[in-house]
Structures are given as structure tokens and as C-alpha cells.
C-alpha positions in Angstrom: -24.9 -5.1 141.3 -22.6 -2.3 141.8 -23.0 0.4 139.3 -20.0 2.5 137.9 -19.9 5.8 135.9 -20.3 4.0 132.8 -23.4 2.1 133.8 -25.0 5.3 135.3 -24.4 7.0 131.9 -26.1 4.1 129.9 -29.0 4.1 132.4 -29.4 7.8 132.2 -29.5 7.7 128.5 -31.8 4.8 128.2 -34.1 6.4 130.7 -34.5 9.3 128.2 -34.9 7.2 125.2 -34.9 3.4 125.7 -34.9 2.9 121.5 -31.4 4.6 121.3 -29.7 2.4 118.9 -26.5 0.6 120.6 -24.1 2.3 118.2 -25.2 5.6 119.4 -25.4 4.7 122.9 -21.8 3.3 122.8 -20.6 6.5 121.3 -22.2 8.6 124.0 -21.0 6.6 126.8 -17.4 6.2 125.5 -17.6 2.6 124.7 -17.2 0.4 121.7 -20.8 -1.3 120.5 -19.8 -4.8 121.7 -18.9 -3.7 125.4 -21.8 -1.4 125.6 -24.3 -4.0 124.4 -22.9 -6.6 127.0 -23.3 -4.0 129.7 -26.9 -3.3 128.7 -27.6 -7.1 128.7 -25.7 -7.4 132.2 -28.0 -4.5 133.5 -31.2 -6.3 132.2 -30.0 -9.8 133.6 -29.3 -8.2 137.1 -32.8 -6.7 137.1 -31.5 -3.1 137.3 -33.3 -2.6 133.9 -36.7 -4.0 134.5 -38.3 -3.6 131.1 -38.7 -1.2 128.1 -41.7 0.6 127.7 -43.6 3.0 125.7 -45.2 6.1 127.6 -48.3 7.2 126.6 -50.2 10.6 126.9 -53.3 9.5 129.1 -55.5 12.0 127.5 -54.7 11.0 124.1 -55.7 7.4 124.8 -59.1 8.6 126.6 -58.0 8.5 130.3 -57.4 12.0 131.2 -58.8 11.7 134.8 -56.2 10.8 137.6 -57.3 10.0 141.0 -55.4 9.5 144.2 -57.1 7.0 146.4 -56.4 6.3 150.2 -57.4 3.0 151.4 -57.8 2.0 155.1 -58.4 -1.6 155.8 -60.4 -2.9 158.9 -57.3 -4.4 160.2 -53.8 -4.4 159.1 -53.1 -8.1 159.4 -51.1 -10.1 156.9 -53.8 -11.9 155.4 -55.8 -8.8 154.7 -52.8 -7.1 153.2 -52.3 -10.1 151.0 -55.8 -10.3 149.8 -56.0 -6.6 149.1 -52.7 -6.4 147.2 -53.6 -9.6 145.1 -57.0 -8.0 144.1 -55.9 -4.4 143.5 -52.9 -5.6 141.0 -55.6 -7.1 138.7 -57.3 -3.9 138.2 -56.0 -2.3 134.9 -57.1 1.1 136.0 -54.8 1.1 139.1 -51.6 2.4 137.8 -49.5 2.6 141.1 -50.2 0.9 144.6 -48.2 1.7 147.8 -48.4 0.5 151.4 -48.2 3.4 153.3 -47.4 4.8 156.7 -50.0 7.4 158.3 -53.5 7.4 158.2 -54.3 5.2 155.3 -53.0 1.9 154.8 -52.6 2.1 150.9 -52.4 4.9 148.3 -53.5 4.1 144.7 -53.1 6.3 141.4 -55.9 5.4 139.3 -56.7 6.5 135.8 -60.3 6.7 134.3 -62.0 8.5 131.5 -64.5 10.3 133.6 -66.1 10.8 137.1 -68.8 8.3 136.2 -66.2 5.7 135.5 -64.4 6.4 138.6 -67.7 5.8 140.6 -68.3 2.6 138.8 -64.6 1.5 139.7 -65.1 2.2 143.4 -68.5 0.5 143.5 -67.7 -2.4 141.3 -64.2 -3.2 142.4 -62.8 -1.4 145.5 -65.8 -1.8 147.7 -65.8 -5.6 147.0 -62.4 -6.1 148.2 -62.7 -7.9 151.7 -61.6 -5.7 154.7 -61.7 -2.3 153.0 -63.0 -0.1 155.7 -62.5 3.4 154.2 -62.0 4.9 150.7 -60.9 8.5 150.5 -60.2 10.1 147.0 -58.7 13.2 145.7 -59.0 14.1 142.0 -55.8 15.6 140.2 -56.6 18.9 138.6 -53.5 19.5 137.0 -50.1 17.5 136.5 -47.4 19.9 137.4 -44.3 17.3 137.4 -44.2 13.9 136.1 -40.9 12.0 135.7 -40.2 8.5 134.8 -36.3 8.7 134.9 -34.8 8.3 138.2 -32.1 10.9 139.2 -28.8 8.9 139.0 -25.5 10.4 140.1 -22.3 10.1 138.3 -20.8 8.6 141.7 
């Protein structure tokens, strides 16, 4: 889908607050409510807008510990990658998972309530996934920047 300037304005505003009423959104982007609503629906149908969510404060819900985990597999063959990805996507503690270049095959961002919970997560889940050869973890001491809005240009 090709995005024009109005689509980008709509997306920028919805990234700031997905609950913006359509009437207000239309006014902000210079459309009347019906065409604005139609554009939002088209962006959803095209998969540009994937879903609407509420962002929670991890500490407020008892998950203050973020850990970045680098995983190396025994062999980087298609079957091993598929098995790892299938298993890791079922774990609710895993917030993000990326197939990487470099020394590790995957990088995960995991949230847990405390160090003991992370140890349990490693022992009961990650070490049981077939072909996992090495697990290296780094605990986040402080979140310096966190964004959910993509930097859309007006082009």
C-alpha cells in the first residue's frame, strides 16, 4: 500500500493515542469524519495497522526485570530454526525475538518479576528447547529510551 501525507498523519496520531475519536482525528488531519474512518479501515485491512493495544508499565504489573538473552543453536539449519521459533513464541515472558546476524542466532527480550523467576525461565524453558547450545544473558539496569511509535516522515 502506498501511503500519502494524510495516511502518515493518521498513523502518526494513532501511534500517539489509538483511542483518538474519529471526529478529532479527522479534524487533525484535515478530513471529514467519513473519509477519515474509511482511510483508517483501509490501513487496517491492508495490514499497515496491525492491531490496537494498551501499553502497560511493566513495574506496575509486577514485571520490573528486563533481560536480553542471546541464544546460539547447535546448528543453524531450517528445522532447528523452525523448532526454536515455534517454542519461543509460546513463552509469555518473551516480549521480542529476533533472528540475528553475528555471534548469536537469536536475541530475546524477556520480562520477569525477579532474578529467581528468570533462572526458572532459563532452566524450565530455554534449556529444554532442542538444539539450544548456548544462552548468554544481560540484565537491563535502566531503560533509557523506549518508543513504540515508528518515525514516519511526511513524504
